[in-house]
N, C-alpha and C positions, 0 to 999 in steps of 0.2 A: 255523509259522500252531496254533492250537487245533482241535483234534479233538475232538468230543462226540456221544454218543449221545443221543437224544431219540426218546422212545413217545407214537405216535401215538395221541390219547386225544380232541384235539376233533375237528368238519369242517372246522378250518383248518389243522389238522396233516395230513389227510388229504387235502386237497386239495394241500397237496406233495407227498403220495407219489406221488399219483397224477403230479401234474406232470413230477417227475425225471425219466421218461426219453424223457420231448419235448422235456427240454432236452438231455440226453444224445445223445441220437439227430439231430440237428440236423447232426452232423458224418460220422452214417453211413445215405445214402442206401439204399441195400439189406435195413437193419431197418426196417422194415413195422410200422405201429403202429394199432391200432384208434383210431377217432373217443374221442375224453377222454371224450363223452357215456356211453362202452360201459366205458370203463376204470371210471368213479365207478359206476357201473350194477354192476361186478362185485366191485364193495371196499362195495359199500353194504351193511354188515352187517346190516342191515333187509331186508334184500329178499333176496338167496343165500340159497339152501337150504340150504347147506353148514353155513351157522351152527344148523339146529335139530340136528347130530349131529356138532358139529366145533364149535372154537373156532382164536382166530388172533390174533397180538399184532402188530402192526406198528410198526418202526423205521427212522429217519430218521439217515442219518449226515450232521454240521453240522463244516463248517470254519471257522472263524470266522466264523458262524453262515446260511450258504450251506450249502441243503443239495447234496449230492454221492453221498451214496451211499442204497439203503432196501433191505431185509430182511423178510421174515416167518417165523417161525416159527408154524407149523401143526401144530393137532390132530386129526387125520381118526381122528374114532371108531368109525366103517365100517370102515377101514382097519385099527384095531386089534383090532377087534371078529372080523374076516373070517381075521387073520395072525396076531399075538397075540403081537408080534414085536420090543417096547417101542422103535417108531420115532417120532422125528419127525422132521416134515418142514420144510423152509425151499421157498422160492416167494419168488413178487416179489421177485427178487434184481435189482437196479440200479445200476452205481456206476461214474464216471468212471477211468479209466485211476490210481487213488491204491490200493495194494497196503494201506497203512495203515489206511485209512478198510473195505476190504472185507475187513483181519482183525479189525477191531473191531467188523464185522456178522456176521459168523461166528462168534469167539467169543463176540457176546450168545446169540448162536442155541442155542452149545454150554452156555452157563452157564443158559439158560432149560430145556432138555435136562435137564440134571441135578438142578434144579429139582425136576420131572416125575419124575423118579427111570428116565429112561430111556435106555439104552445103544447106540442109534445115529442117525443124522440121515441124510437121505435126500433128494434133491428135485435139481431144482425141480419142487413142485408148487405149483399158482395154481387150486385149492386141493388138488383131490384130481386122480383119474385121469378125472376127466367134464370136468376141465377145460383146460385148456393145461397143458403138463407137457416137460420137457427144458430143457436149455441147448443152443445151437446151437455144435458143435464144427468145423465147418467149410464150402463153400463159402461162403465171407461175401462171395465177388465176384456171389453169386445172390440175388433179395429170396425170402425165406419167402412164403407161403402164408396165405392168410384162415385166423384160429384156430390155429395152426404159429409158436411161439416164432420170434423171431429177436433177435439182440444183438453188439455188436463183439465183433469177433477176442479181444480183450487178456481180454474177458468168463473162458474157461478156467482161462489161469494164473490168475486171479485169485480162482479158487475151488479151483484145483492146491495153491497155495501156501497154502492155511489145512488145508489136508491131508485133503481128497476124492478119492479115487479110484473110478474106474468102476465100476458096480452093473451098467448096464443099457446097452445103445446102441436109439436106435430111428430106422429108414430113411423117406426121404421118397424113392419112388419117383416118374419121370420120366419120360411118354411125348410125344411128337408125337404129334396124330394120324393122320398120314401113318404109322407105321411097326406100326401095328397090324396083324397080322401075317389076312392073308383067312382064312385055318384056324380062325384064334378066332372068327372071326364066322361061317364054318359051321358050327361046331362047335354054339355058343348055341342055333343056329336048330334045330339037329338035336337035341340035346338037350332042351330046351323043349317039342318036338312027340311023344319018347320019353315021356314022362314026366306029359305031358297037361297040364302048369302053364300056369296064368295068370301073365302081368305086367304089370301096372296100374304108372301114373303118378297120386296120389294130388291130393284137393281139400285144400282146409286145411281143410276141417270136416271130412272123411273122414281126415286122420291124427287129428284129433281125438278123434274116433266110434271111432278104432281103435285108444288110446293104449294102451290096457291092454295090445292085445296086442302093441303092437312094443315095447313094456317087457319082456315077457315073453321075444321074442328076444332083444333088448336086453342083458337082463342071463344069459342063457339063452350069447350064443352068444362069450363072449368068457372062461369063466368059469375057464377051467385054465389061465387067464394070468396069472403074478404080472406088475403088479399090480393086476392088476382088481379090484375089487369091483365087489356089486349095486349100482345107484342106487336109490333109495328113489323112492315115488310124486310126494315132492315136487321132488326132484332132477332124476327123469325130467318132469315138467312143464315144468319150467324149458330144459332141454335144448332142448326140442320150439318151446318158446313163441321162445327164441333163435335159435333154426333156421331156423325160420318168416318171422325176421325178413328172412333173407338170400337164403332156397334159392330156388331156381328150381325150380318143381315139377316140371317137365319133366324133370328130372336126379336124381326119386326115384323110386324101384321098388320092387312092393311085391308077391315074386312066390306063388300060392298053391297049391293040391294041387287035383286034382277036387271035394273034397269044401266045400272052400274056406278050408281052412286054413293058415294065415300060418304059409310054412316060410322064408322071410329074408325081408330088403329091402336097400335098398341108396340108398344118400345122397351126391349131389355138389351140391354148394356149386360157384358162381359164384367164381370168386377174386376178390374183393373187394375185395383190394390193392391190383391193380391202381391201384383207383381212391384212393385210402386213401392209398398214395403221393408221388399228385400233391398232398395236402394234410398235408404233415409236422408245420404243430403241431397236426393234432388239429383242429383248430375246424371250426365250422361253420359260426362268420360270422365277418370278414362273406360270404366266399367257399366258403367248405365248402361247406356245404349243395345250392349252383348247379353243384360239380363234381360230386359225388353223381350230385343227379340226370342232368348230358348224362351222362358217363362209364358209368355204370349202363346208359342203357335200352337196351331189348330187343336183345340179341344182339351188346352190344360189348364184353363181357368177351369177351377170347378164349382166356381158361386157364381153368380148375374142376379141384374136388379132390373126390376121393372120401373122405369124409371117417367112412364109415362103413360096414361090407356086413358082416351079420350071415348066419346059417344055423342053424337049430336040430339037433340031435347026429342025427337020425337021418338028416340029408338031404344033410350032411356028403359030401364024396366023390363026390359025384353031380353036378356039374356045377354046381351052379348059379349058384355065383361064376362061371362063365365066361359063364353067360346072361345075368349082369347084367353082366360086363364089353362085352361083344358090341354089346347095348341101347345102354347107355352112349356106344359109341362110336357107334352110327348118330345117336344124340340128338343127342351134341355133333355130330357134325361137320354136320349141321341148322342146326344151329343157331352154326355157324361160328364155334366152339372149337379152336383149333388145338394147345391144347397141356395133359398132365392130370396133376392128381399124385397118387397113391397112398399114405396117408400119415395117422398116424403107425405104420411096423409092427415090433417086436418082433423083436428080432433071434435070437430062437430061433423064433419064428412062422416055421417050417418051409412051413405050408400057404400063406401068407400070400406069400412069399417065391419060391417057385414057381411059381403063379398070376401074379405080376409078370415073373417072368423068361416065362415062356409066352407073355405079352402083349407080351415086349418093350424091357419097362421096366428100366429103369439108375438107380440108387441117386444121387440129384443131391442131399441135403440127409443129414446124419445131426445128431442131438440124443443127449443122454448125461444117463442121471440119475447120481447120485452117493452115495457114502455116505459116513460118518465113523464111525467108534467114539467114545463118546463113553465116558472110565475114572471 
């Protein structure tokens, strides 16, 4: 059977690019994908702010005219400006268990990197560190949480057969709510009282009003962690608006000192993949929208994900994160949440790993960023 690669250049091509993971995913019920409308939004270069300071090329692999794989070559100019590491990224990789097709896709990325004079390819980043990153390498008997990548078990073998090796791992920590140690809850209250911090849950209006202060904390909190890079104003606005679409603002916390200065924030979101798992086609019609409305009614989602937790530099190691975890536990318990995931934590982020261990959380899933040197 003939294998060809097709560069996506038309709306029809991009529809095929969007549709492929839903076709592959029919066989893998633990791999939960967002609705197709969200996937189309992400892949719309006219609307996604990544393309204000980056570019990407998209390819599908066709076997006798049928799409069997896809990949994107991604040039993150913000990353290049920060690290000057001469890297090209790959992302949006999906493929049937077809080693020949996967090899052809990765060879195309390598050729693309050479034409740009790059010396290394890393990924998956879809598109940048502010989007979904990493390839799932274990725990294939468990479902991925919202905005965390998932994939079939054979993907790591396809990537490694193409010459890619580990660059860094990211951990998803899981914690049954009932297992949160009582001492953490007590300690959080004591720390908050000792420092006179105010912790509040915002409204949508106040989030938008505070967007510049939130961006300052967001960009500063992880600045020492590779491959982090600052989000520009358009990217951060996009992040905020995307999270507001799925956020339950009861789970969002902003900490301020006695002078009203923002010292940190924590964002947890309902794990809507509980709902999306019930609509594997990713289509809103004829029944998908009704399922979303029913299964996402207030307090119906029983798991949540702590997606971001940032503290300004001069307040680190003073227990602000403990306050957030204690409050998150109280809020989640009142809302009927049974399980929380803290993700994704870089394997060398010792502070977050210690906090997860203190809370009694264990690693439930691992994602890997790969790299390959290009000659």
